[in-house]
Backbone bond lengths (Angstrom), bond angles and torsions (degrees), N, CA, C in turn:
res aa  C-N    CA-C-N  psi(-1)  N-CA   C-N-CA  omega(-1)  CA-C   N-CA-C  phi
1 M - - - 1.452 - - 1.530 109.26 -
2 S 1.331 116.20 134.89 1.463 119.78 -177.36 1.527 111.30 -74.56
3 K 1.326 115.54 164.42 1.463 120.95 178.42 1.528 110.67 -60.64
4 L 1.330 117.94 -40.05 1.457 120.15 -178.80 1.524 111.96 -68.27
5 R 1.316 117.52 -33.32 1.469 119.79 176.13 1.518 110.31 -69.56
6 K 1.314 116.95 -43.03 1.467 120.78 177.82 1.518 111.20 -62.81
7 E 1.317 116.10 -34.68 1.465 122.34 -177.80 1.529 112.10 -61.42
8 A 1.322 117.97 -24.24 1.469 121.98 -177.54 1.534 112.49 -68.95
9 R 1.302 117.62 -31.70 1.466 120.94 -174.23 1.527 111.62 -58.32
10 G 1.324 115.41 128.33 1.454 121.45 177.66 1.521 114.33 83.06
11 R 1.325 117.02 -0.01 1.461 121.16 -176.56 1.527 112.24 -87.65
12 Q 1.321 113.87 162.23 1.456 122.46 174.18 1.524 108.63 -71.34
13 C 1.331 117.07 142.50 1.462 121.27 176.39 1.518 109.18 -66.53
14 M 1.324 116.40 134.04 1.458 121.60 179.45 1.525 112.94 -103.67
15 I 1.325 117.86 -7.92 1.466 120.45 179.70 1.530 110.45 -82.17
16 R 1.302 117.49 -44.17 1.475 123.97 169.21 1.521 115.33 57.31
17 V 1.324 118.27 49.65 1.463 120.94 177.83 1.541 108.23 -67.45
18 P 1.346 117.38 119.84 1.470 119.99 -178.54 1.527 112.22 -56.93
19 G 1.313 116.14 133.92 1.459 121.55 178.38 1.514 114.93 79.88
20 I 1.312 117.64 -6.09 1.464 122.27 -179.50 1.521 111.18 -119.03
21 C 1.315 117.59 -41.22 1.470 123.49 -172.77 1.529 112.12 -59.02
22 T 1.331 114.87 135.38 1.466 120.99 175.97 1.521 111.60 -98.60
23 G 1.321 116.89 -3.16 1.457 121.00 178.20 1.515 114.75 97.98
24 G 1.300 117.20 -23.66 1.463 120.34 179.74 1.506 112.64 93.40
25 G 1.311 114.95 -173.81 1.460 122.12 -176.35 1.507 109.44 136.56
26 E 1.310 116.43 -134.74 1.470 120.86 -176.89 1.527 113.24 -65.79
27 D 1.349 117.78 -19.96 1.472 119.64 179.19 1.526 112.57 -93.25
28 T 1.330 117.90 4.49 1.464 121.31 -177.79 1.530 110.58 -71.08
29 V 1.338 114.61 134.34 1.462 122.13 178.72 1.524 108.76 -131.77
30 L 1.319 117.04 171.40 1.458 122.16 175.24 1.527 108.00 -89.83
31 A 1.334 116.64 116.16 1.468 122.02 179.29 1.521 108.62 -100.38
32 H 1.313 116.97 113.45 1.462 122.55 -176.84 1.523 111.66 -74.02
33 Y 1.338 115.68 135.03 1.459 122.45 177.26 1.521 107.73 -90.67
34 R 1.313 116.20 124.07 1.470 120.53 -176.45 1.525 110.81 -99.92
35 L 1.322 115.40 131.53 1.459 122.11 176.87 1.524 108.98 -105.09
36 A 1.321 116.63 140.43 1.462 121.16 178.03 1.521 109.36 -59.09
37 G 1.316 116.04 132.47 1.450 121.03 178.42 1.517 114.64 81.42
38 Y 1.334 116.96 -8.53 1.465 120.36 -177.41 1.514 112.29 -96.87
39 S 1.314 116.31 -28.79 1.461 119.52 -178.25 1.515 109.03 -142.73
40 G 1.309 115.44 154.20 1.454 120.78 179.30 1.512 110.53 -117.48
41 T 1.308 115.31 -173.14 1.441 121.05 179.19 1.523 109.95 -60.05
42 G 1.313 115.74 124.91 1.458 120.74 179.03 1.512 114.42 80.17
43 I 1.331 117.70 0.27 1.457 121.26 178.94 1.517 108.68 -110.41
44 K 1.322 116.56 118.78 1.457 120.54 -178.83 1.521 110.16 -93.57
45 P 1.344 115.48 145.29 1.467 119.27 174.05 1.529 109.68 -66.88
46 P 1.326 117.72 171.79 1.466 120.11 177.35 1.532 110.59 -59.29
47 D 1.320 116.38 151.69 1.464 120.87 -177.47 1.523 112.89 -61.69
48 L 1.317 118.72 -24.53 1.453 121.07 177.88 1.531 111.31 -66.09
49 M 1.326 116.96 -18.35 1.467 122.13 176.79 1.526 110.42 -95.96
50 G 1.313 116.57 40.61 1.453 121.59 179.63 1.513 111.59 -127.23
51 A 1.320 115.33 157.49 1.468 121.98 178.06 1.515 108.96 -120.28
52 W 1.337 116.74 143.97 1.456 119.93 172.23 1.520 107.42 -68.35
53 A 1.315 115.86 126.06 1.467 121.04 -173.61 1.515 111.82 -135.59
54 C 1.337 115.53 133.52 1.468 119.09 171.06 1.529 106.95 -68.56
55 H 1.310 116.55 165.37 1.465 121.33 -178.26 1.527 111.03 -56.62
56 A 1.329 117.80 -42.39 1.470 121.60 -176.66 1.532 111.90 -66.62
57 C 1.328 117.34 -44.94 1.471 120.01 178.48 1.529 110.80 -67.14
58 H 1.328 117.21 -38.23 1.466 120.42 178.17 1.522 110.05 -60.76
59 D 1.331 117.04 -44.70 1.464 120.77 177.53 1.528 111.20 -61.80
60 A 1.336 116.80 -39.65 1.471 120.54 -178.90 1.524 111.04 -65.32
61 V 1.328 117.84 -50.74 1.472 119.62 -176.38 1.521 112.48 -71.31
62 D 1.327 117.27 -22.48 1.469 120.07 176.04 1.527 111.95 -88.02
63 G 1.340 117.11 0.20 1.465 121.19 176.13 1.512 115.09 82.40
64 R 1.324 118.46 7.23 1.462 120.93 179.77 1.528 112.18 -79.24
65 N 1.347 116.75 -28.29 1.456 120.22 -179.19 1.529 109.64 -157.24
66 A 1.325 116.15 70.91 1.467 121.65 -176.27 1.525 112.33 -77.97
67 Q 1.318 117.11 -12.48 1.467 122.80 178.53 1.526 111.92 50.16
68 G 1.312 116.59 41.88 1.459 121.81 176.59 1.516 115.18 79.63
69 R 1.324 118.37 4.69 1.470 120.81 179.88 1.526 109.84 -73.01
70 D 1.317 115.46 144.72 1.455 123.09 178.46 1.531 110.35 -65.54
71 Y 1.323 116.59 138.49 1.461 122.24 -178.16 1.525 111.52 -57.38
72 E 1.325 117.95 -45.69 1.461 121.11 -178.26 1.528 111.53 -66.72
73 F 1.326 117.43 -35.85 1.463 120.82 176.60 1.525 110.26 -63.40
74 L 1.329 116.98 -42.92 1.467 120.90 178.51 1.521 111.20 -65.11
75 R 1.329 117.22 -37.81 1.476 120.39 176.86 1.529 110.43 -62.64
76 L 1.328 116.74 -40.15 1.458 120.86 178.58 1.527 110.50 -65.25
77 C 1.329 117.07 -45.93 1.469 120.54 177.54 1.522 110.50 -57.34
78 H 1.334 116.51 -43.27 1.459 121.44 -178.81 1.532 110.55 -65.63
79 A 1.343 116.91 -45.85 1.470 120.61 -179.86 1.529 110.69 -61.24
80 E 1.326 117.15 -43.77 1.463 119.69 177.93 1.531 110.36 -63.53
81 G 1.326 115.92 -35.07 1.459 119.80 176.70 1.521 112.36 -64.11
82 V 1.332 116.79 -37.61 1.468 120.94 176.45 1.526 109.44 -62.20
83 F 1.329 116.24 -45.50 1.473 119.90 -179.69 1.526 111.38 -63.82
84 R 1.336 117.40 -41.56 1.473 120.34 178.58 1.524 110.88 -63.32
85 T 1.328 115.63 -41.32 1.463 120.82 179.93 1.524 110.19 -63.71
86 Q 1.330 116.38 -46.60 1.469 120.14 179.18 1.527 111.01 -61.46
87 Q 1.321 116.47 -40.84 1.461 120.57 179.39 1.524 111.16 -62.22
88 Q 1.334 116.55 -43.58 1.466 120.12 179.71 1.525 111.03 -66.51
89 L 1.315 117.33 -41.61 1.456 120.74 178.36 1.533 110.80 -62.19
90 E 1.331 116.02 -38.65 1.463 119.60 178.49 1.535 110.19 -67.22
91 R 1.327 117.44 -42.83 1.475 121.04 177.91 1.527 111.57 -56.09
92 E 1.328 114.78 -36.49 1.465 120.50 -177.65 1.529 112.54 -87.37
93 G 1.330 116.67 -1.10 1.456 120.49 179.27 1.516 114.21 72.34
94 K 1.330 117.17 27.95 1.466 120.80 -176.72 1.514 113.39 -100.86
95 V 1.331 117.24 -4.64 1.471 121.05 173.29 1.516 108.85 -137.00
């Protein structure tokens, strides 16, 4: 497991899907943001393209439990989560 993946544990969720997010904590993982043409089935993008995500938000952005949320809205939440995660990592001097 990479340092950035380990760094997610115990962190606040950065994706923050309204009505779905649990806030994060011990179930927080790194949720990779996938770009068209950049990754294929079973191929994950670099860890720097990930957001700290609670279990519920991770399920939503991966399509396992979107609870009726629009796909594009979830992509936006995920992208903003990636930016928040990168910003926090930079503040802490970890990237």
